[in-house]
N, C-alpha and C positions, 0 to 999 in steps of 0.2 A: 424528443421530449429532453428540457434541462433538469437542470436540478437545483437545489436550494440548501443552503443551509441556515437552520434556525437555532438559536441560541435559545434553550428552555431551563427557566426558574424552578427546579424541584425543590420545596419544602418539605421538609422530614416533620412528622409528628412531635418531636420532641427532641431537645439537645442529649438527651442518653442514645439515642438512635446510631450505632455503628456508621457512618458516611462511607469506609471500604467496603463493607459488606452492601451498603444500598447502591451505591455504585455499580457493584459487580448483578446483584437483581435487574438494575436497570437497562443494563447491556445484556443481560438473557432476555430480558421482556422486549426486545425490539422486533418489529413484525417484518417480515421479510421482505430486502429491499432499501433496509434503512440501516444506516450506520453512524456510529459513535466517533466526530472525529475530535476527541479531547474534552478534558472536564475543567471546569475552575470552582472553586471554592468562595464564598461570599459571607463573611459575617454580619449577620443580620443582626441580631440583638441578644442579651442575657445570655450568650453561650451556643445560642441557635445558628447553624449553619447550613447556607443552601448550597444544594450541587446545581452546576450550571454546565450542563453538557452543551456540546455544540452538537448537531444532529443534521445529516444528509439525507435528504430524502428526494425523490421524484418531483419535478414540478407539473404533479398533475391533479385532477379534482379532489377536494380534500386535505391537499396539502399536509401537515404536521397533525392532522387530527387524529391519525392512526395511533402515532406517536404519542399522542398526549392520551389517547385513551390507555393505551399499554403500560405507560407510567403511571397512570391514574389507578391501576389494580394491584400495584405493586405494595407488598406490603411494609408500612414505614412512613409512606407519602402521604402526607397532610393534605398540598395541592400544588396546581402546574401552572404556569401561564411562560406565556412566550415573549422573551424579552424582544427578540431582533431577527428579523427576517431577510435573507438576501440571497442574490444567483450567486451562483458557483460557476 
């Protein structure tokens, strides 16, 4: 089974969220078998900055769904969307 890299856009609930702390929480929430291969930040609007982790997961049934669900349960996360997916 191969692996895929997915860039996931994580929107914080407000511009007041500490992005470094949110990044640590996202890393800690990763399900077994997934890993983060770097973060980017994207200025959205009015001081709001989105985190864009690139996540490596197995290319199996469900793909990034378990990671999306785990990220969605992190305190301070407003929404999650998969921006880009490609094979590694």
